[in-house]
N, C-alpha and C positions, 0 to 999 in steps of 0.2 A: 491606377490601382492604389488602394489605401495602403499605408505603411504601418506595420505593427510596431509600436514603440519598444525600444530596447530598454530593459530594466534589470539586466544582469549585474551581479556584483563584480567589483574590480579587485584585483590582487596585484602583488608585486612580482615582476618577472626577473628572476635572478639567473636565468639560464640553467636551472636545475631541473632534472627530470627524475621520475620515480625509478628509472632503470639504472641511473648512474651509481647510486650507493651500493646496490648488490654487486655491480661490476667492479667497483673499487675494492670492496671487501674480498671478493673472489681473487682478484689479482694479488692482493696483499698476503694471501694465505697459501699461495702456490709454493711447492717445495723448491729449494735451491740453496745456494751458498749462504753462509752466515751474513756476509755483507749484503747479499740480495734480500735476505729475510729482514735485516735491520732496515734497509731502505724501504722495503714494502711495508714494514710495520709503521714507519714514519708516515707513509702515504695514508695508511689506515687511520692513524691518529689525526692527521690533517682532515681526513674525510669526516671523522667524528666531530672534530672541532668545528668544521664547516657547518655541520648539521645543527650542533648545539648553539654555536655563537652566530654564525653568518646567516644561515637559512633555516629557520624553525620549520618543523614538519607541517605546522599549521599553514605556513605560506604555500607549501606545495599543495596542500588540500584546497586552499583558497583559489589557487591558480587553476586546479582541475575543475573546481566548481564554476569558476568564471567561464572556462571554455565550454563546459557542458551547457551552461545557461545560455551562452551565445548561440550554440548550435540549436537548442530548443526554440529560441526566439526566431532564429532564421527559418526553421521549418514551419513555425506558426505563421510567419509572414508569407511563406510560399503557399499556404492553404488558400490564399486569395489570388494566386497566380492565374492569368488568363489561359495558361497552357495546362490542359488536363493532365498530362503525364507528370508535370511538376507537382500538381496538387496531390496526385495519387502517391507519388514517391514520398512527399512530405508526410502524408497521412500514415503510411506504413512505418516511417521512422518514429513518428510521435507515439504510435501505438506501442512501440518497444521502449519508450522513455521511462515508463513506470512512475514511481512516486515523484521523481524530479520534474516530471511534466505536469503534475497536477496544478500547482499554483499558477504557472504561466498560462495554462489552458483556461483556468477560471478567469484570469484577467482578460483573455481573448474574447470571452463571451460578451464583453461590453463594446467590442469593435463595431464599426458601422458597416463593414463588409459582410453581406448576408452569407456568402459562400464560406468565408472564414469562420463565422459564428456557427453555422450549421455543422461544418466538419469538426470544429473544436468541441461542440456539444457531444457529438457521437463518440469522438475519441476519448473525451474525459469520462463519459459513462462507461466505456469499455475498460479503461484503466482502473477506475474505482471498483467496478465489479470484480475484476481480476484480483486486485489487492484484498478486498474483503472476502472473496471466495476462499483465498488461500488462508486468510486469518481465521476463518471459521473452522477449518479442518482440525480434527482431533477429538479428545474426550473432554466433556464439560460436566462438572458436578453441580447439582442443584443446591443453591444456597437458600432460596425461598421461593414460594409460589403464592400469589394472591389472586383471589377471584372476587370481583366486584368490591375490592378494597379490603376483603377479609383474608387472613392467612390460612392456607390449607396445607395438607401434608404434601411435600414435594416428592418427585420420583427420585431415582438414584443417579443415573447417568444419562447424558445425551451424547451420543456418538455421531459425529459428522464425518462421513467418508465420501469424497466426491460430491455428487449431487443428492446424496441420501442421508436422511437423519433417522437414527434409531434410538428409541427411548428404552432404557432398562430399569427395572425396579428391584426391590429387595436388596440383595448383595451386589447387584450390578451384572449378574450372570443371566438373568431371565429376561428375554425380550418382551417388551410391552407393546411396542408398535413401531412400524417403519413407514417413512414418508419420503417422497421426493420433494425437492424444494427449488426455488429460484429466487434470486435477489435483484433489486434495482437500487444500487448504491448512489445513483445520481439524484434520487428523490430526497426531499427533506420533510419529515424524517424518512429514513431508508425503509424500503419495502421488502418484505419477505413473504412469499406465497408458498404454501406447502399442501400436499394432497396425499391421501393414502390409497388412491385408486378408485374411491367411491365419490368423493367430493373434495373441493379445495377450501382452504381457509386463507384469508387475506390479513396479513399482520404487518408489524413493524419490528425493526431490530436495531440494536446498537452494539458494536464490538469495539472495545477499547482495551488494548493489551490483553490481559488475562481475564477480562470481565465481559460477559455476554448478557444482554438484556433482550427478552422477547416479549412482545405485547400483541395479543390477538383476541378476537371475540370467542366466547365460549360456544356460542351458537354458530354452527358451520355456515349458515346463511347470513350471518350478521355482517354489518359493514366494517370496512377497515377502520381501526381507530385513527383519530386525527392526531394523537400525540401518544408518546410512550408513558403509560401510567394508568392507574385504575382508581375509581372512587366508588362509593357505595351505590349499588344498583345499576352500574353501567354495563354489566355483563362482560367485562373484559378480564382476561387472564394476564398476569404480569409475572414473568419468570426471571429470576436473577441466578446466573450461573458463574462459576469460576473454572478456569482451565485446569485440567489434570495433566494432560500431555498432548502433544500433537500427534 
């Protein structure tokens, strides 16, 4: 079985855990005699000094990151296990890894083990879709709309709730159209397909923080654009939106 290379970050192990500081503070603030309170106050000061001087919080975060990275790389290695149950268990754990699993899974796509590569590709697509689906939720205000490279009047709001997109015009209270949509965040550029019950449109999207960009053909039967953008006569619509609220 091929071995997946370990590329996790290293950190310093000072024997400190996240739970120790709250425990020390709680013990130091219990009611009791003056001597007891003085003693416990000293313990609290030592704990604070330990954090500030001896063990920076960044070291604790780095240690956690190292452990999480080691677990993720272990699960990726297990994707190529000859035992089916081991591969299935590793797949389920990686599906729950979220953003922290993205970079290691992308690295795994270059592995020589076909089973590992196949599973890594499916898991990565599922994670990316979940992250982007969540990022798309909310209200988006149109900043600009272009058609074949020319600026046209934009709508008011695009509301994304679950797998449904609703466009509102005017003051944002009047529905203009509603569509169901699906995404494929593993594609480059990312795919977004939507339909209003009659026919579907194949487009592209990009979501970066509070900015959403959509690109799709004006003609419902038109081909999916090859890139996000529009030029004179290409028949593509380009929407730029900014987030209002989730």
